[in-house]
C-alpha positions in Angstrom: 70.3 14.1 170.4 74.1 14.1 169.7 75.6 16.8 166.9 77.3 15.8 163.9 81.0 17.4 163.5 82.8 17.6 160.3 86.8 17.4 160.2 88.2 19.4 157.4 91.5 18.2 156.2 93.7 21.4 155.4 96.2 19.2 153.8 94.2 17.7 151.2 95.1 19.2 147.9 93.4 22.2 146.5 91.1 21.2 143.3 91.0 23.9 140.6 88.4 23.9 138.2 89.2 24.9 134.9 86.2 26.6 132.6 87.3 25.0 129.5 87.6 21.5 130.7 84.2 21.7 132.6 82.6 23.6 129.5 84.0 20.9 127.2 82.4 18.0 129.3 79.0 19.8 129.4 79.0 20.0 125.5 80.2 16.1 125.4 77.1 15.2 127.7 74.5 17.6 126.0 75.5 16.2 122.5 75.7 12.5 124.1 71.8 13.4 125.0 71.2 14.5 121.6 70.0 18.1 122.7 70.9 21.6 121.3 72.2 24.5 123.5 68.8 26.0 123.2 66.8 23.0 124.5 69.3 22.7 127.5 69.0 26.6 128.4 65.2 26.1 128.4 65.3 23.2 130.4 67.5 24.8 132.8 65.5 28.3 132.6 68.5 29.7 130.9 69.6 31.0 127.4 71.2 29.3 124.6 73.9 32.3 124.7 74.6 31.2 128.5 75.1 27.7 127.1 77.5 28.9 124.6 79.7 30.8 127.3 79.5 27.7 129.7 80.8 25.3 126.8 83.4 27.6 125.6 85.0 28.2 128.8 84.1 32.0 129.0 81.9 31.0 132.1 83.0 29.2 135.1 80.0 27.1 136.2 78.6 27.9 139.6 77.6 24.7 141.6 73.8 25.6 141.4 74.4 25.9 137.4 76.1 22.7 137.6 73.4 20.6 139.3 70.6 22.4 137.2 72.6 21.3 134.0 73.3 17.7 135.4 69.5 17.3 136.3 68.6 18.3 132.9 71.1 16.0 131.2 69.9 13.3 134.1 73.8 12.8 135.0 75.4 12.7 138.3 77.5 15.7 138.9 80.5 13.9 139.1 80.5 13.2 135.2 80.9 17.0 134.7 83.5 17.3 137.7 85.4 14.3 137.1 84.8 13.6 133.3 83.3 10.2 134.1 81.4 8.5 131.0 78.4 6.6 131.9 77.8 3.9 129.0 74.3 2.1 129.2 74.6 -1.5 127.5 
């Protein structure tokens, strides 16, 4: 069986994640789904206070937390990372 290899492009630009921008996107998506901070916290086994800290930019999301939030909001992760908005017609 042939092993898969991955090449890392060290010349690629480094992407910096801004906790305020990510938090704003989380808040917008949560409101779009019509749920409260408390409901989102319960859905991801966290607290309303943690959701507030994320949305206000006081806490930078870990990848694990971002995935849990996106799963709870039924959104792909790139919606939070890139700011895409999905509109169902």
